[in-house]
C-alpha positions as CSV (number, residue, x, y, z in Angstrom):
1,E,0.1,0.0,-0.1
2,K,1.1,3.5,-1.0
3,V,-0.8,6.5,0.5
4,L,-0.6,9.4,-2.0
5,G,-2.6,11.7,0.4
6,R,-5.6,12.2,2.2
7,G,-8.2,11.4,-0.3
8,W,-11.3,12.1,1.7
9,E,-10.0,15.4,2.2
10,L,-8.7,16.2,-1.5
11,P,-10.8,17.1,-4.3
12,I,-10.9,14.4,-6.9
13,H,-9.0,16.5,-9.8
14,E,-6.1,16.8,-7.2
15,Q,-6.2,13.2,-6.3
16,D,-6.2,12.4,-10.0
17,R,-3.0,14.8,-10.7
18,I,-1.4,13.2,-7.6
19,A,-2.0,9.7,-8.7
20,T,-1.0,10.4,-12.4
21,E,2.0,12.1,-11.5
22,F,3.0,9.0,-9.0
23,L,2.3,6.4,-11.8
24,E,4.0,8.3,-14.7
25,A,7.4,8.7,-12.3
26,N,7.2,5.0,-11.1
27,E,5.7,3.5,-14.3
28,E,8.4,0.7,-14.8
29,A,8.6,-0.3,-11.1
30,L,4.9,-0.5,-10.9
31,K,4.7,-2.7,-14.0
32,Q,7.2,-5.3,-12.4
33,L,5.3,-5.0,-9.2
34,A,1.6,-5.7,-11.1
35,Q,3.3,-8.8,-12.7
36,F,5.2,-10.2,-9.8
37,P,3.9,-13.7,-8.9
38,G,0.9,-13.9,-6.5
39,V,-0.2,-10.4,-7.3
40,D,-3.8,-10.6,-8.1
41,T,-5.3,-7.2,-6.8
42,F,-3.7,-4.0,-8.0
43,I,-5.9,-1.2,-7.5
44,L,-5.6,2.7,-7.3
45,G,-8.4,4.1,-4.9
46,L,-9.6,7.5,-5.2
47,H,-12.1,9.0,-2.9
48,Y,-15.2,11.1,-3.9
49,R,-17.5,12.8,-1.7
50,I,-20.8,14.1,-3.0
51,E,-23.6,16.0,-1.2
52,L,-26.9,14.7,-2.2
53,T,-29.7,17.1,-2.4
54,P,-33.4,16.5,-3.7
55,S,-32.5,17.8,-7.2
56,I,-29.7,15.2,-8.0
57,C,-30.9,12.0,-9.5
58,G,-27.4,10.5,-10.4
59,F,-24.1,11.0,-11.3
60,C,-20.8,9.1,-12.7
61,M,-17.2,8.9,-12.2
62,S,-14.3,8.5,-14.6
63,A,-10.5,8.9,-14.3
64,S,-8.8,11.7,-16.7
65,P,-7.5,10.3,-20.0
66,R,-4.0,10.7,-18.6
67,L,-4.6,8.7,-15.5
68,M,-6.1,6.0,-17.6
69,Y,-3.4,5.9,-20.2
70,F,-1.1,5.2,-17.4
71,A,-3.3,2.6,-15.4
72,L,-3.5,0.8,-18.6
73,R,0.1,0.6,-19.4
74,I,0.9,-0.7,-16.0
75,G,-2.0,-2.9,-15.3
76,I,-3.7,-1.0,-12.3
77,D,-7.4,-0.9,-11.7
78,P,-8.7,2.6,-10.8
79,T,-11.3,2.2,-8.2
80,F,-13.4,5.0,-7.0
81,Y,-14.8,5.3,-3.3
82,V,-17.9,7.4,-3.1
83,D,-19.2,9.0,0.0
84,L,-22.7,10.1,-0.2
85,D,-23.7,12.7,2.0
86,R,-27.5,13.0,2.3
87,K,-27.8,16.5,3.9
88,D,-31.3,18.0,2.9
89,V,-32.6,14.8,1.5
90,E,-36.0,13.7,3.2
91,D,-36.4,10.5,4.3
92,D,-39.1,8.6,2.7
93,A,-39.0,5.5,4.9
């Protein structure tokens, strides 16, 4: 595990930038790690917090093209962890 920052406190675009810089700077070593015998899970976890309001009916997530470029070259799976903040949303139950 390598922590690149406090993802739950950084905006998603800043996490993307930090992760891209790390992947680019360490590409060859990360490729070797991805192919090491016994490695079956190799993820990059990005954290996103969204405040739900009654007007939001959905959202989508994606990594920047540059981050995806390095992730695909290395063999790492970007994973988004989403925290839904339900402020101002009425409970229907």
